[in-house]
C-alpha positions, -999 to 999 in steps of 0.1 A, spaced: 62 707 -515 47 681 -492 34 651 -513 5 647 -489 -6 682 -496 -4 675 -533 -25 644 -529 -52 663 -509 -51 691 -535 -55 667 -564 -84 650 -547 -100 684 -540 -96 694 -577 -111 661 -588 -140 665 -563 -147 700 -576 -146 687 -612 -170 659 -603 -194 683 -586 -193 706 -616 -204 678 -639 -228 661 -615 -257 674 -594 -260 655 -561 -295 659 -546 -298 663 -509 -297 628 -492 -281 613 -523 -247 595 -524 -224 590 -553 -191 571 -555 -161 576 -578 -127 562 -583 -100 585 -568 -75 601 -592 -48 581 -574 -63 549 -587 -74 561 -621 -41 550 -638 -35 520 -616 -17 494 -638 -40 466 -626 -71 487 -633 -58 494 -668 -51 457 -673 -86 448 -663 -102 474 -686 -82 462 -716 -90 426 -707 -127 433 -706 -127 453 -738 -108 424 -756 -132 399 -741 -163 418 -753 -148 423 -788 -139 386 -791 -173 375 -779 -191 398 -803 -167 395 -832 -192 379 -855 -217 407 -849 -191 432 -859 -193 451 -827 -162 469 -815 -159 484 -781 -132 510 -775 -143 525 -742 -162 508 -714 -179 540 -702 -188 554 -736 -198 523 -754 -219 504 -728 -241 530 -712 -270 528 -736 -275 490 -733 -268 481 -769 -235 462 -763 -249 446 -731 -279 434 -750 -258 416 -776 -234 403 -749 -262 387 -729 -279 372 -759 -245 357 -770 -234 344 -736 -267 334 -720 -289 328 -751 -312 354 -735 -340 368 -756 -349 402 -741 -380 421 -750 -363 453 -759 -356 472 -791 -323 464 -808 -315 501 -811 -329 527 -787 -325 563 -800 -339 585 -772 -326 588 -737 -360 576 -723 -359 544 -744 -322 538 -736 -329 540 -699 -359 516 -703 -338 492 -723 -309 493 -698 -334 487 -669 -348 455 -686 -312 443 -692 -300 449 -657 -331 432 -643 -323 402 -664 -287 402 -651 -298 403 -615 -322 375 -622 -296 353 -638 -271 360 -611 -297 355 -584 -288 388 -567 -311 409 -545 -312 446 -551 -291 452 -520 -263 430 -534 -260 449 -567 -229 471 -571 -244 489 -601 -277 506 -611 -294 519 -642 -285 554 -632 -248 547 -625 -243 527 -657 -263 552 -678 -242 581 -665 -211 562 -676 -198 554 -641 -166 533 -646 -167 516 -612 -203 504 -616 -197 493 -652 -166 473 -642 -185 456 -613 -213 447 -638 -190 433 -665 -169 413 -640 -201 398 -625 -214 388 -660 -180 373 -670 -178 353 -638 -213 340 -641 -214 330 -678 -177 321 -683 -164 310 -648 -132 297 -663 -123 331 -678 -90 343 -665 -102 376 -652 -72 395 -637 -75 390 -599 -68 413 -570 -78 445 -588 -86 471 -562 -92 509 -563 -94 537 -539 -128 553 -539 -144 584 -525 -181 585 -516 -198 619 -517 -230 625 -498 -251 656 -498 -264 661 -463 -283 689 -446 -250 701 -432 -232 701 -465 -211 676 -484 -198 646 -466 -170 624 -480 -156 590 -471 -127 571 -486 -123 534 -489 -105 506 -508 -128 485 -530 -121 452 -547 -134 449 -583 -122 414 -589 -117 385 -565 -90 388 -538 -73 355 -549 -54 350 -517 -86 353 -496 -105 330 -520 -78 303 -519 -76 304 -481 -114 303 -478 -116 274 -503 -91 255 -482 -110 262 -450 -143 253 -466 -129 220 -478 -117 210 -444 -149 222 -427 -169 201 -451 -146 171 -446 -150 173 -408 -188 180 -407 -202 160 -437 -178 132 -446 -166 114 -415 -160 83 -436 -136 102 -458 -120 117 -427 -112 82 -414 -95 74 -447 -75 106 -445 -64 97 -410 -53 63 -422 -32 77 -450 -17 102 -426 -8 75 -401 9 55 -428 29 86 -438 39 94 -402 50 58 -394 69 55 -426 92 84 -414 92 78 -376 97 40 -380 134 49 -386 134 60 -349 117 29 -338 84 47 -331 49 37 -341 19 60 -340 -15 45 -336 -37 75 -326 -33 110 -341 -53 129 -314 -37 114 -283 -1 109 -295 3 143 -312 -12 162 -283 21 167 -263 41 179 -294 68 153 -291 58 132 -322 52 164 -342 87 177 -333 103 144 -342 84 142 -375 95 177 -384 131 168 -376 129 138 -399 112 156 -428 132 188 -426 165 174 -414 165 194 -382 187 184 -353 166 188 -322 186 192 -290 169 174 -261 174 204 -240 152 225 -263 120 204 -257 104 180 -232 107 144 -244 84 132 -217 63 163 -208 47 161 -174 24 191 -175 2 211 -198 28 239 -199 55 215 -211 32 201 -238 24 237 -250 61 245 -251 66 215 -274 37 224 -297 48 261 -299 83 250 -308 69 228 -336 48 256 -349 78 280 -348 99 255 -368 71 252 -394 68 290 -397 105 295 -400 106 270 -428 77 288 -446 56 257 -442 28 273 -421 10 302 -438 -20 304 -415 -25 308 -377 -28 278 -355 -40 278 -319 -14 257 -300 -39 248 -273 
């Protein structure tokens, strides 16, 4: 049988099961994790990690969590967790027995979380309703946000993503939309962004440090190109035609550059661009360039 048909069938069954257990009012939206992601190894790893983190944090209070959905919805564990991590004293009952009081307690707790994290309502990936109704996706987003804020050095498993389906009850019937959603940080994007931010800050806010970096770079370049009898004094002007860059790559990586492959004395912009593009290709081939560069 066609595997795509099986996937569609499985999703339809899951959707029917969800609708059987949840009433979606007209105009309302609800999101759930697709069955295809429910047993994702990275998702399971994150769940176990968070359970272990909570149990370790609350060990002295003899609180043991076994299920994130079943054990956190009423606010009891979250209350103890916030008091322990953030020394927050919340004006709520320790134990709320009725559904009304549990919702009220959870509302106070989530307001405190939003205030601590300095998040606007539009930025929240959880709500009283979603957490109280034991929605795993919302609960995970909430716990990851709490962990990142109060214990920023905690080694939360990165790159955890799930496939989600959003169900909306419209006047014309149910409307569904699928998406991929990150629960924990996309580490590769974060590292790239951090590098970009560091250089942006260097160029815009610390020109004195930029001059120091240029000086060190010039010393490095001349140390290697001095063997060829060359001396670089200005980075911007002498690197512009690609010749110095090619010769430097050749020295550092042991490349033999045939003089017929590049222009030693480029006489036009096209020849300069040829040299620069060749240098970028060499860097890419050597896995030394992991981001795009505009040769112009």
